[in-house]
Structures are given as C-alpha cells and as structure tokens.
KESETI-638140 format. One record per residue (C-alpha): x negated, y, z; residue in one letter. Coordinates in nm, 2 decimals. Each point is the difference from the previous one (the first is absolute). Example, Ala and Ser with C-alpha at 12.3 -4.5 7.8 and 13.67 -1.06 7.14 Angstrom:
BEGIN
-1.23; -0.45; 0.78; a;
-0.14; 0.34; -0.07; s;
This chain:
BEGIN
-1.42; -3.51; 1.24; m;
0.00; -0.06; 0.38; p;
-0.33; -0.05; 0.19; f;
-0.01; -0.17; 0.34; s;
-0.37; 0.10; 0.09; r;
-0.23; 0.25; -0.17; v;
-0.36; 0.10; 0.05; l;
-0.04; 0.37; 0.01; v;
-0.37; 0.12; -0.01; t;
-0.08; 0.34; 0.13; g;
0.31; 0.00; 0.21; g;
-0.13; 0.23; 0.26; c;
-0.07; 0.28; -0.25; g;
0.24; 0.28; -0.09; f;
0.19; -0.16; -0.29; i;
-0.04; -0.36; 0.11; g;
0.14; 0.07; 0.34; a;
0.29; 0.18; -0.15; g;
0.08; -0.29; -0.22; f;
-0.02; -0.25; 0.29; i;
0.25; 0.21; 0.20; r;
0.23; 0.02; -0.29; m;
-0.02; -0.37; -0.09; l;
0.06; -0.12; 0.35; l;
0.29; 0.24; 0.05; r;
0.18; -0.08; -0.32; e;
-0.09; -0.37; -0.05; r;
0.07; -0.17; 0.33; p;
-0.08; -0.35; -0.14; d;
-0.35; 0.10; -0.10; t;
-0.31; -0.02; 0.21; s;
-0.33; 0.18; -0.06; v;
-0.37; -0.09; 0.04; i;
-0.20; 0.32; 0.03; n;
-0.36; -0.02; -0.10; l;
-0.20; 0.31; 0.07; d;
-0.37; 0.08; 0.04; k;
0.08; 0.30; 0.22; l;
-0.24; 0.24; -0.16; t;
0.01; 0.36; 0.11; y;
0.34; 0.05; -0.17; a;
0.17; -0.31; 0.12; g;
0.19; 0.05; 0.32; n;
0.21; -0.27; 0.18; p;
0.19; 0.29; 0.17; a;
0.17; 0.05; -0.34; n;
0.21; -0.30; 0.09; l;
0.05; 0.07; 0.37; a;
0.36; 0.10; -0.06; d;
0.11; -0.34; -0.13; l;
0.31; -0.12; 0.19; d;
-0.01; -0.33; 0.19; a;
0.17; -0.20; -0.28; a;
-0.23; 0.14; -0.27; s;
-0.32; -0.04; 0.22; a;
0.09; -0.37; 0.04; a;
-0.03; -0.04; -0.38; r;
-0.33; 0.18; -0.03; h;
-0.33; -0.17; 0.05; t;
-0.32; 0.21; -0.01; f;
-0.33; -0.14; -0.10; v;
-0.32; 0.21; -0.01; r;
-0.21; -0.08; -0.30; g;
-0.14; 0.09; -0.34; d;
0.16; -0.08; -0.34; i;
-0.35; -0.05; -0.14; a;
-0.06; -0.28; 0.24; d;
0.10; -0.30; -0.22; a;
-0.02; -0.26; 0.28; r;
0.21; 0.20; 0.23; q;
0.26; 0.08; -0.26; v;
0.02; -0.37; -0.11; r;
0.03; -0.12; 0.36; e;
0.27; 0.26; 0.08; l;
0.22; -0.11; -0.29; l;
-0.05; -0.36; 0.10; r;
0.11; 0.08; 0.36; e;
0.28; 0.23; -0.11; f;
0.13; -0.11; -0.34; p;
0.16; 0.30; -0.17; c;
0.24; 0.05; -0.29; d;
-0.16; 0.34; -0.10; a;
-0.31; 0.21; 0.05; v;
0.02; 0.38; -0.01; l;
-0.34; 0.17; -0.01; n;
0.00; 0.35; 0.16; f;
-0.36; -0.04; 0.13; a;
-0.23; 0.25; -0.17; a;
-0.27; 0.26; 0.05; e;
0.20; 0.29; -0.12; s;
-0.17; 0.34; 0.06; h;
-0.14; 0.14; -0.32; v;
-0.26; 0.23; 0.18; d;
-0.15; -0.31; 0.18; r;
-0.02; -0.19; -0.33; s;
-0.22; 0.28; -0.14; i;
-0.23; -0.02; 0.30; v;
-0.02; -0.39; 0.00; d;
0.19; -0.21; -0.25; a;
-0.12; -0.34; 0.13; a;
0.27; -0.05; 0.27; p;
0.26; 0.08; -0.27; f;
-0.14; -0.27; -0.24; v;
-0.02; -0.25; 0.29; q;
0.36; 0.05; 0.12; t;
0.19; 0.12; -0.30; n;
-0.16; -0.23; -0.26; v;
-0.16; -0.30; 0.17; l;
0.28; -0.01; 0.26; g;
0.27; -0.01; -0.26; v;
-0.17; -0.29; -0.18; q;
-0.02; -0.19; 0.32; v;
0.37; 0.06; 0.07; l;
0.10; -0.11; -0.35; l;
-0.21; -0.32; 0.02; d;
0.13; -0.09; 0.34; a;
0.36; 0.08; -0.08; a;
0.00; -0.21; -0.32; r;
-0.17; -0.30; 0.18; q;
0.25; 0.02; 0.29; s;
0.30; -0.01; -0.22; g;
0.12; 0.36; 0.07; v;
0.29; 0.08; -0.22; r;
-0.06; 0.37; -0.07; r;
-0.29; 0.25; 0.04; y;
0.06; 0.37; 0.02; v;
-0.29; 0.25; -0.05; q;
0.05; 0.35; 0.14; i;
-0.18; 0.23; -0.24; s;
-0.01; 0.37; -0.07; t;
0.07; 0.26; -0.27; d;
-0.36; 0.10; 0.01; e;
-0.09; -0.30; -0.22; v;
0.15; 0.19; -0.29; y;
-0.24; 0.29; 0.03; g;
0.13; 0.36; -0.06; a;
0.30; 0.14; -0.18; l;
0.02; 0.31; -0.20; g;
0.26; 0.27; 0.07; v;
0.28; -0.21; -0.14; e;
0.12; -0.36; 0.02; g;
-0.01; -0.27; 0.26; r;
-0.18; -0.33; 0.05; f;
0.19; -0.30; -0.12; t;
-0.10; -0.37; 0.05; e;
-0.14; 0.01; -0.35; q;
-0.24; 0.29; 0.07; t;
-0.36; -0.12; -0.05; p;
-0.20; -0.04; 0.31; l;
-0.27; 0.27; 0.02; a;
-0.12; 0.03; 0.36; p;
-0.22; 0.30; 0.08; n;
-0.13; -0.07; 0.36; s;
-0.17; -0.30; 0.16; p;
0.32; -0.06; 0.20; y;
0.23; 0.00; -0.30; s;
-0.25; -0.21; -0.20; a;
0.01; -0.27; 0.28; s;
0.38; 0.00; 0.00; k;
0.02; -0.02; -0.38; a;
-0.24; -0.30; 0.02; s;
0.23; -0.17; 0.24; a;
0.29; 0.06; -0.23; d;
-0.18; -0.17; -0.28; m;
-0.08; -0.30; 0.22; l;
0.36; -0.03; 0.09; v;
0.10; 0.02; -0.36; r;
-0.26; -0.27; -0.09; a;
0.14; -0.23; 0.27; a;
0.34; 0.03; -0.16; h;
-0.12; -0.04; -0.35; m;
-0.25; -0.28; 0.06; t;
0.18; -0.21; 0.26; f;
0.36; 0.11; -0.04; d;
-0.01; 0.11; 0.36; f;
0.31; 0.21; 0.10; d;
-0.15; 0.35; 0.06; t;
0.14; 0.35; 0.03; i;
-0.19; 0.33; 0.00; i;
0.15; 0.32; 0.14; t;
-0.14; 0.35; -0.05; r;
0.11; 0.30; 0.19; c;
-0.06; 0.37; 0.03; s;
-0.13; 0.18; 0.31; n;
0.16; -0.14; 0.32; n;
0.09; 0.21; 0.31; y;
0.19; -0.05; 0.32; g;
-0.05; -0.09; 0.37; p;
-0.30; -0.21; 0.11; h;
-0.22; 0.11; -0.29; q;
-0.37; 0.02; 0.09; f;
-0.12; 0.36; 0.01; p;
-0.25; -0.03; -0.29; e;
0.29; 0.04; -0.24; k;
0.10; 0.34; -0.11; l;
0.33; 0.07; 0.19; i;
-0.10; -0.13; 0.35; p;
-0.36; 0.13; -0.05; f;
0.13; 0.36; -0.06; m;
0.26; -0.03; 0.27; i;
-0.26; -0.11; 0.26; r;
-0.25; 0.28; -0.10; r;
0.27; 0.27; -0.01; a;
0.13; -0.09; 0.35; l;
-0.36; 0.03; 0.12; a;
-0.04; 0.34; -0.18; d;
-0.29; -0.15; -0.20; e;
-0.07; 0.08; -0.36; t;
0.19; -0.19; -0.27; l;
-0.24; -0.10; -0.28; p;
0.16; 0.00; -0.34; v;
-0.19; -0.15; -0.30; y;
-0.07; 0.24; -0.28; g;
0.29; 0.22; -0.10; d;
0.25; -0.23; 0.17; g;
0.21; -0.03; -0.32; l;
-0.03; -0.38; -0.01; q;
0.35; -0.14; -0.03; i;
0.13; -0.31; 0.19; r;
0.33; -0.18; 0.00; d;
0.10; -0.08; 0.36; w;
0.19; -0.30; 0.11; i;
0.13; -0.07; 0.36; h;
-0.15; -0.32; 0.14; v;
0.35; -0.15; 0.06; e;
0.09; 0.05; -0.37; d;
-0.33; -0.16; -0.10; h;
0.06; -0.30; 0.23; c;
0.35; -0.04; -0.12; r;
-0.13; -0.02; -0.36; g;
-0.26; -0.26; 0.10; i;
0.28; -0.21; 0.17; l;
0.21; 0.02; -0.32; l;
-0.31; -0.11; -0.21; a;
-0.07; -0.29; 0.24; l;
0.36; -0.13; -0.03; e;
0.11; 0.10; -0.35; q;
-0.31; 0.07; -0.20; g;
-0.09; -0.19; -0.32; r;
-0.30; -0.24; 0.03; p;
-0.30; 0.19; -0.14; g;
0.19; 0.34; 0.04; g;
-0.15; 0.34; 0.06; v;
0.22; 0.26; 0.17; y;
-0.06; 0.37; 0.06; n;
0.16; 0.18; 0.29; f;
0.02; 0.38; 0.03; g;
0.18; 0.26; 0.21; g;
0.09; 0.27; -0.25; d;
-0.19; 0.25; 0.21; a;
-0.28; 0.16; -0.20; e;
-0.19; 0.28; 0.18; m;
-0.34; 0.17; -0.02; t;
-0.23; -0.07; 0.30; n;
-0.02; 0.37; 0.08; i;
0.38; 0.05; -0.01; a;
0.04; -0.29; 0.25; l;
-0.27; 0.13; 0.23; v;
0.17; 0.34; 0.00; r;
0.33; -0.17; 0.07; l;
-0.14; -0.19; 0.30; l;
-0.15; 0.32; 0.14; l;
0.34; 0.17; -0.04; e;
0.18; -0.28; 0.18; r;
-0.26; 0.00; 0.28; l;
0.01; 0.38; 0.03; d;
-0.38; 0.02; -0.07; k;
-0.17; 0.26; -0.22; p;
-0.12; -0.06; -0.35; e;
-0.33; 0.15; 0.10; s;
-0.09; -0.35; 0.13; l;
-0.03; -0.12; -0.36; i;
-0.36; -0.03; -0.12; r;
-0.07; -0.11; -0.37; h;
-0.29; -0.24; -0.02; v;
-0.19; -0.16; -0.28; q;
0.22; -0.23; -0.20; d;
-0.04; -0.38; 0.04; r;
-0.19; -0.18; -0.27; p;
0.24; -0.17; -0.25; g;
0.30; 0.17; 0.15; h;
0.31; -0.09; -0.21; d;
0.21; 0.31; -0.08; r;
0.35; -0.14; -0.01; r;
0.19; -0.32; 0.09; y;
0.37; -0.07; -0.07; a;
0.18; -0.33; -0.01; m;
0.27; -0.12; -0.25; d;
0.20; -0.25; 0.21; y;
0.27; -0.07; -0.26; s;
-0.10; -0.36; -0.03; l;
0.03; -0.06; 0.37; a;
0.33; 0.18; -0.01; a;
0.14; -0.21; -0.28; g;
-0.13; -0.34; 0.11; e;
0.00; 0.03; 0.38; l;
0.25; 0.28; 0.07; g;
-0.28; 0.22; 0.16; y;
0.09; 0.36; 0.07; v;
-0.18; 0.22; 0.26; p;
0.24; 0.07; 0.28; q;
-0.19; 0.28; 0.19; k;
-0.04; 0.34; -0.15; s;
-0.34; 0.16; 0.05; f;
0.15; 0.28; 0.21; a;
0.18; -0.25; 0.23; e;
-0.30; -0.23; 0.03; g;
-0.26; 0.27; 0.06; l;
0.21; 0.16; 0.27; a;
0.03; -0.33; 0.18; a;
-0.37; -0.07; -0.05; t;
-0.10; 0.33; 0.15; i;
0.23; -0.06; 0.30; s;
-0.15; -0.35; 0.06; w;
-0.35; 0.14; 0.01; y;
0.10; 0.28; 0.23; l;
0.15; -0.25; 0.23; e;
-0.29; -0.25; -0.02; h;
-0.31; 0.20; 0.03; q;
-0.14; -0.25; 0.26; a;
0.03; -0.27; -0.27; w;
-0.20; 0.21; -0.24; v;
-0.27; 0.07; 0.27; d;
-0.02; -0.38; 0.07; d;
-0.05; -0.11; -0.36; v;
-0.25; 0.27; -0.10; v;
-0.32; -0.17; 0.11; s;
-0.34; 0.17; 0.04; g;
-0.12; -0.17; -0.32; e;
0.28; 0.15; -0.19; y;
-0.07; 0.35; 0.14; r;
-0.36; -0.04; -0.09; r;
0.08; -0.09; -0.36; f;
0.24; 0.29; -0.04; t;
-0.24; 0.25; 0.14; q;
-0.29; -0.12; -0.22; k;
0.21; -0.03; -0.31; w;
0.16; 0.35; 0.01; y;
-0.31; 0.17; 0.13; a;
-0.17; -0.11; -0.32; g;
0.26; 0.15; -0.22; r;
0.03; 0.35; 0.13; e;
C-alpha cells in the first residue's frame, strides 16, 4: 500500500527520527510532515544528517498533538495518506513523579489525532505502543498480541489507554488502524535518560551507575533500525485493525548489561551502585513476534552484539551531541530522583 504523504508525530525523537530517515531513504516517492512539540527529549539535530533529496521531502512543524485546532489545520494544509504517532511522554520515572503530562499527551493527544485523521480522510493510522502495556512476565514465555493488557506504571497505563482508543476507533468507525508494540529500543541518537546511553554517559564521566534493586530485571533489546523496519512493514502491509509485536531476541538482565558496558568502556565495576527499586518495576519483558514474521516478513537484522558495539562507538564519537541534549532541567531531575533512592 503506497503512501505519497504521511504525518509523523514526534519525528524529532529517537524512534520517530529513525523512522523518518528510513522512510525518506527507502521510499523516494513519499514526503513527510513532521509534527513535534520539541520537549526536552525532542531534538531537530536528530535529522540534521538528511541528504538534500530527503530534506526536500521533509517539512517540520512545531506543535502539540493535543492541540485539536492545530492538528486539524495541519491536516487541512497538508492532506496525508497516513498518520504515524510516535509522540509520547515515555520515561517511566517521570510518570511516577507526575503523571499529568503523560495523560495529556499519550491519551488526550491520541484521541485528538484519531478524530482529526478520520475527519480528514486519512487512510491509515499507526499507533506506536510498547511492550510495557502487557505488564510483567514470569520466568518463562513471551508476550503475544493476545496477552491481556496489565500496565503497572502511570506511563504504561497511559499507553494502554491510547491502544484502547485506537482499537475503539477501528471497531466503532471502521477506521483503518494499526498498533505496534516493541521491546526496549537502543541505538544512536537515544536521549540519555534511557538505560544504555545513561550508563555510557555516566561511565565515561566516572560517575556512579545506579542500578535498581538487584538488577535482575530482564529486558528484550531491539535495535531502533529493526523496530523502524517493522513499523514500515506494518504501515504498508498490516491488516486493518491489526496489532503487531516486534522484538529483538536479545534478553538480558539489567545488571549483566551494565557490566558489559563497563567492560567495553574499560571502566571498573566499582562504579555500580544498587539503589532502591522503582515502584511497580516489571521483572521481565520478552516479545513473541511470530505474527509479524508470518504476516509481514519481519525478522530482526541486527544481532545485539553487533548493534551494541556500533551504539557504543557512536556515543564515543558524539559526546558533544550528548552534552548538547542533556539540559539543566534533565540534570536536575536525575540528581533529585537518584538521590532520593540511595
């Protein structure tokens, strides 16, 4: 299913920018309208490496997906075939401190987008969700698309709420929607509040590395390029109303990952400091992506070893980028949050 113009929300964030780069590179007949609020984690520099041909098909608009008037006017000015919603407040720790922005963007904003997309004649809406809506796994098994939603944090609850609104739009109005859910992303350009770049940045500065609880929480890691490729497949080939899981076949405990990063950076394990566990911290995630493999042909292409090595190299080569995106506000939040958990 070809698309001539798409609206990508949150396109200056880590995953959204990765998707825009891939779409413009691989679909030369498609143009992109990029709507981003440019909160602390949104960075236009994430798209600074677009070549001239790609940049000519990319239009940036600063704005808020929860602003119904702006979204309606934007889709009137730039009629789009599809809307892909990457815009979200996504940091679990922040949602524990204040859930209001998460409800505003992740719930209200999604309803605004759905209404505007339907009224504007958009053919397909894709909601970028998360494995966290499923809650926690035991020691065995993987999440499937039929796993009941059981979110355990304000962040995941807001994302699950959004998924239900998307489902309702499909069931009530026969609107063509797709929901994608992925495991933990990593790769270049990721904001340093997430585990891998967070630990890399602190290790390079010889600062302590705070690890929640015993560090035995297990996550399934997926490279951002594999995730974006899955989203592109879902956009073009997914069933109306379909839900698709994407994973990376790379389960690892948090403490093992932190130790691996220290080893690769030639830093001592004495930097590790165990801190009070996060409230509602899910013990294990793992994704069964067999449905996406069977229907879309999705298979992760980057091994975790290859992807992690390239990611570490990127951060070592772009320490100025990290310094630029880590604002004073972010530093204050980090210091206050972890100081209260020691």
